[in-house]
N, C-alpha and C positions, 0 to 999 in steps of 0.2 A: 504493500500500500504506500502510496506517495505521502511523504511527511507533509507536503504543502497542503494537503487536504484538511489537515487539522493541526495547523501550526501551533506549537507550544514553546514556552521558554520562560526562564525565571525573570520575574519583574524586579527591577533594581530596587534594593532597599527592603524587599519583602521579608527576608529572614530577620533583619534587625527590628522591624516593626512587630513581628510575631514574638520575638523574645521580650521586647519591651512591655507587652501586655500579658505575658504568660500567667502572672499571678492572678489577674482578674479572670481570664478566660477559663482557667482550669476549673474554678468553682462553677462557672456557667455550664461547662460541659457535664459535670456531675449532676447538677440540678436537672438539666435537660434529659439526660439518659435515664435517671431515676423516674422522672415524670412520665416518660413514654410508657415504661412498664406499669407504673401505678395506674395511669388513666386507662390503658387498655384493659387492665384487670377489672376496673370499675365497669367498663362497658360490657365485659363478659358476664358480670354479675347482674346486669340489667338495671342500671341506675335510672331513677325516675327522670322524666323529661325536665329540661331546664327552661327557664324563661328567656326569650329572645327579645331584647328591647331595641336592637338596631340603632344604637346610639352613635353610629358612624355617619349619620346624616340621612339615611334612607328610612323607609317604613319597616315595620316588623317583618322579618323574613317569613316567607310562605314556602312550605315544602312542596316539591313536585311529586315525590313518591316516598314510601317507606319500604326499605329493602327487606327487613325482617330476618336478617342473618344473626347468628350468635355472636359475631365479632365484626369489627371494622378494621380494614387494613388499607388496601390500595385502590386508587381511582385513576383512570386514564382515558383520554380522548383518542379516537382514531385520527391520525394526522390528516387523512384524506377526506374525513367526513365528521364534522363537529356534532352531528346528531347521533353518532355511533360511539358509545362509551362502554368501558369495561370496569367492573368492580370486583376486586379480589378479597377473599376471606379465607379462613382456615379450612372451610368446607368446600371450596371450589371457586367458580367464576360465574358472575352474572354479566349480562350485557343488555344494553338498551339501544334500539335503532330509531327512537323517536325523541332524542335529546334528553332522555331521563324520565319521561312520563311513565313508561312501563318498562319492566325488567323481566328477563327470562334467564333460566339456567343455560349456560353455554355448553358446548359439547364436551368440554373438559369435566370429567367426573372425579370427585374426591381428591383433587389436587390442591395442595396448600398454596394458594395464590397470594402470598403475603406481599409480593411485589409484582406489579404488572407494568410492563414497558412496551410501548408501541412505536413503530417506525413506519414511514411512508411505504406504500407498496403492499401492505397487508401483513407485515411481520409482527408477531406478538410473542414476547417472552415472559414467562412467569418464573419466579424464584421464591422459595420458602424453606420450610423444614423438610430436608431430604428431597426436595423437588427442584429441578431445573429443566424446563420444557419450552418448546417453541412451536409456533404455528406460522406457516408462510401463506396461509389463505384466510386470514382474519378469523381464526378460531374454528374453522370447519374441521380441521384435523390437527393432531398434536404428536410431537415426537420428543423423546429425551434429547437433550443437548450433550453430546460427548464432550468431556472436559477433563482437565487435569487439576482442578481445584482440590486442596487438601481436605475439604469438608463441604457438605452441602446444606449447612444450616445458614441460609443466606438471608440476612436481615435488612439489607439495603441494596439498591440497584439503580444505576443511572446510565443513560445512553447519550453519546455525543450527538447533538442535533445536526452536525455537519457530516457525520459518518456513522451509519447504523451498525457497522462492524466494530466500532470502538465503544467500550463500555467499562464500567467499574462496578464492583460489588464488595460488600462486607461479609466475609465468611466468619461467623462467630467462633471465637477462640483462635483465629489465625490472623486477621487483619484485613486491610483494604487491598484489593487486587484490581489489575487492569488487563483488558483483553483488546487485541487489535484484529481479531479474526472471528468475531461473532460469538465468542464464548468458548471456543475450542481450547485455546491455550491462554493461560493467565500468568501474570507476574506480580509478585508482592510489591506494593508501593509503600505501605505504612503498616506497622503493627498497631495494636490497640483496638478500641471500640469505636465504631462509626455508625451513629444511630440513624442518619438520614443522608441522602445524596440527591443532587440534581445537577444538571449541566445546561449551559447556554453558550451561544456564540457572540463574541464581541469583536468586531472588525475581523482580523485574521486569527484571533485566539479562541480556543475553547476554554471556558471557565468552569471549573468544577466547584460546587458549593456543597459543604458537608457539615454535619455536627459530629465532631470528633472528640478526642480526649481533652482538647483545649477549647471546646465550645464551638460556636459557629465560625467557620473559616472558609476561605476560597483559595483556589490554586489555579495558576495559569500554565503549569507544567505537568499536567496529568497526575498530580498528587505527590510530586517529589518535595515540594515546599509549599508553605501555607501562610496566608495573611489573615489576621483576625478581623471579623466583622462585628457589627453592633448586635447587642442583645435586644430582641424585639419586645422586651418588657414583661414577658410571661414565659413559663416553661413550654417547650415544644411538646405537643400531644399527638400530632399526626403527620409529621413530615413537612417537607418543603417542596415547592414546585416553581419552575421558572419558565417564562415564555422563551421561545427559541432564541430571541435576540437579547434576552436579559433585561428588557425594558420594564419588566415586572417580575418580582419574586414574591411568592406568597408563603407565609409560615402559619401552619395550623397549630394554634397554641391553646392552652387551658383557659385563656381569657379572650378567645375569639380568633378570627382570621386577621393577620397583620400583613401589610403590604409595604414593599420597598421598591422605589423607582430608581435607585442609584446603586444597585448591586449589593445591597445588604448593609450599607453604611449608615442608613437611617430608616426608621420604620414608622408607619402610621396605622391607626386603627381603620377598620372598614365598618360597614353596616352590619356585620355579623359578629356579635360580641359574646357568644356562648362557646362552650367547648367544641373544638373541631378535631375530628379523628382522621380525616382524609381530605386531601385537596388535589385538584388537577386544574390546569390551564390549557386552553387550546394553543398549539404551538405558534400559530400565525396571528393570533389576536390576544394581546396581553390583558385585555379587559374582560374576556370571556372566561369565567372561572366557576368551578363547581366544588361543593364540599359535601361531606357526610358527617352528621353529628353522632353523639353517643347513643341516640335512640334509633339509629340506622336511617334517619331521614335524609333525603337527597335534596339539595338546593342548587340553583344556578343564578348567576349574576352576569349581566351584559355590560356593566359599567365599572369594572374594577372593584366590585364588592360594595359599592355605595348603596345599591338597592337589591332586594332579593324577592322579586315578584314570583307568584306561582306560575305554573306552566301555561303556555299559550293556549 
C-alpha cells in the first residue's frame, strides 16, 4: 500500500506537550475507563429511564425507536446510505434501513458485536469477545477474519477514513494494534488500556483519537506518539465518534453528548444532556448524529445535536 494514501508523521512538539500534562491526564484516563465499565453494568441491570431536559438549546429529545436489547455497545452508519444503520450488542447485530425508525435482526446470529465499523462499498467488520468477523455485502453474509492478533477480546476498533484496509484495535490484556491489510496482520503500537478509538482525516494526515492510559489523546503517526486533548467535563460512557474530516467529534458521556469543533481541544454541550451509551456520525455530514441511551432508545439529530426531533 502506498504510504501517500494515509500520510502520517510526528507533529513537532507533541511529545513535550504530552509529558507536560501527564499528571493531569492520567487521572482523567482512570476516571474514564472506570466509568465505561460502571455505566455499562448499570445498563445491563436495567436502570430506570432518565429525564431529558435538552438544555443545549433544543427541545426535549424524542426517541425514534426503542431497541430492546440487554446491553448497548456500538452504533454505525453505512457510509453509502445514511438511512442504513447498524447497532451492535453482546447478543448480535441489529440494522435499520429507514434511518432508525424500525430495526431488525441482521443475518449475523449470536455474534458479540461490541464494535461495528463500516466502510464504503458494503464492508462491515465486527469485533468483540472472541469475535472478529466481516461482511463484504452489507451484512448479507459473514466470514471470520484470519488474523495474527495475540487475543480476540477486542474492546475498541477504528478504521482510517482514507483507507479501509488501515485500522486499529485494542486487544484486552495486550494493547493497541495497527493493521494495514484489512485485519490480517497486526503490529503492536502501544501497551496498556485503550477504552475508545476513532479516526478522521485532516489535510494529508490521518488523526487517531483515543482514550488511553493518559486520558483523551490524539496521534498523527498511527499511534506511535500522542498529544493530550481536553476533558469534555464528564466521564466517557459510550465512546467517541468523528466525522471523516474531523470537523466534529462527539463524546458520549455520563452527562450527555458533548461536541468538539476543533479536534478535541474544547468541548461544548449539545441538546442531549442525559447518559449516552453509543454514538455515531455520518461520515460526510458532521451535523448528522445519532445516539442510544441506557434505556436502548435511539435518537437522531440533523443539526449537530442542538435538537432531537422524533422520526419523520
